[in-house]
C-alpha positions, 0 to 999 in steps of 0.5 A: 753514643760517641762524643763528637770532637771537631778540630778547626785547623791542621797545623801543629795545634790541630794535629797534636790535639787529634793524636793526643785525644786518640791516645786516650779515647777510642773511636767508640768514645769519641769521633774526631774530625780535623777540618783544614783549608790546607791539605798538607801539613807544613813545618812552618819553622823551616819556611826561612829555609824555603825563602833562602833556597836551602829547603824545598816545600815538599821536604817540609810537608806532607798530606794530612789525610793518610796519618789522620786516617791511620789514627781513625781521625776524620779529615775534611779538606775545607775552609771554616767560615764561622762557628755557631756556638749556640747550635754547636756548629762549625760552618764551612764553605761546603757544609756544617759540622756538629760538635760537642767539643770544639778545638780552635787551632786555626792559626793566624791571619798575617795583618800585612795591612798594618804596614803600607807596602808590605806585600808580597802580592800587593806591595814591594815588601815581603813576609815568610809567614806562609808557604806561598809567601816564602816561595815568593820571597825565594824568587826575590832573593834570587833576583837580589843575587843578580842585582845586589843592593841594600836590604832591610830585615825586621818586624813590624810593631805589634809582631810576636813571631820575631825569631824568623826575622833574626834567622833571615837576617843571618841566613841571608848574610851567610848566603851572600858571603858564600856567593862573594856578594856580601860587600855589595849588600848592606843589611839593616835589621829593624825591630820593635823590640826594646832590646835585641833578644826581647822576642816578646818574652822579656829576653832570655838570659844572655841572648841579648849579648849574643845577638848584639855580638853576632850582628856586629860581627857580621856587619849588620846594622840594627835599630831597636824600638823601630816602628816600621810604617811604610815600604817602598821599592827603594826604602823602608820608612821608620817613624822618627827616623830617616828612611832606610834604603832597601831594594829587598825588604823582609818584614814580619807583620803583626798577627790577627785572628782568622776571619772565621773566628773574629767574625763569629758572635761571642767567640773572640776578642776584638783582635780575633783571638780566643780568650781562654782559661788555664785549661785552654777552655773558652772563658765563657763558651762551654765546649769550646777550646783554643790552642796555638796562635788562635789563643789570646795572650797578653804581652809580657809588659809595655814597651815603647813600640808594641811587641807581643807574646810569641806563640811557638810550635813548642808552646802550641804543642804544650797547649794542645796537650793540656786542652786534649787532657782536659777534654779527655777528663771531661769525657771520662766524667772526671771534671777537668785535667791539670794546667801548667805554665808554658815553657819555650825551647827554640833554635835560631838558624844563623846560617853557619851555626845555631843558637839555642834558647830554653826558658821556663816559664815563658813569662819572667820571673823564671824558675831556672836561669835561661839556657843560651848556647851557640855552635854548629851542633845546634844548626845540625840539631835543628835540621835533625829535629825537623826530619825527626818531627816530620817522620813521627807526624807522618806516621800518626805519632806525637813527638816524644816530649823528652826531645822538646823544641 
């Protein structure tokens, strides 16, 4: 009888896990089912481009059913409401799905409530952390072009996904310069990081100096160790500092575990994230794994204002591969797969150029001096990578590991 593997989530972690498992396990060995509340896969790193109007959602997304079916992977378009680890059941709005192995790849819930007024749908603040939010922000940016005024871009205390905040500040600056409106729009960058480029991973080589120089060159004011507390229609309030005037406020929120995971008995920690070991197995519940943003990871160290460890798409894919190898080994009676330290590679879109960063491992101290490079070639590489990734993913293929990202 084939082993039943259920994967909750259809983004980077879920898709990579499904493809990797099917590479090693035939349909007679394992039935693999992906359950996702979203019918379409979205290339999340390109959402800032959607917000700025340089990308369209249909360009960075595709329907999940066809590529999964091509790999003999079942697809259930449904919302997970809970996990019964005792009975080994994933519960959804429409039914129950038994499993022998479960991979939690549910991603995050944006904890916008951490900052009063951080909408976009119930307050004046904006965030680009989902497709609907990025689309709504795009409308707000268009309104800014019609009625220019001061802008604040940044991240809230406890944020872990800070890279998009830098991208949005740089891309907005570039857009305004092209429209000859930059002189009417003061931009302030507020970050909880103790220094620019900390990114929740203690920095990366010369990235601090690069970002300081780029912000200063573009006349973007900035403040570090800034604790954003409230957003109004006219300003952003920061603890211990005067309000910063703003008619458009874009703030990356802290992340929390999704309700279905957070509310399942024995599955998650108090913040809703899943505690795992080096193989991405649950620390105490047999048969359960977690990858991506759903994973509980301690911050690199204490900072004056909390900053959490990032979980990038590249890191998520590494987690998924490790988890899939471990599941494959256990199904084959070999005990377990190999563990590995996570590395990180990413490219920041800076509007007219890009900045490339690579660290190995993510947590310092590191085996190699981090790579930091800047230039237009990295902007072109980022756009080419998006297209290449989507081309592979639409065809049921995993991106060649040698390309990295």
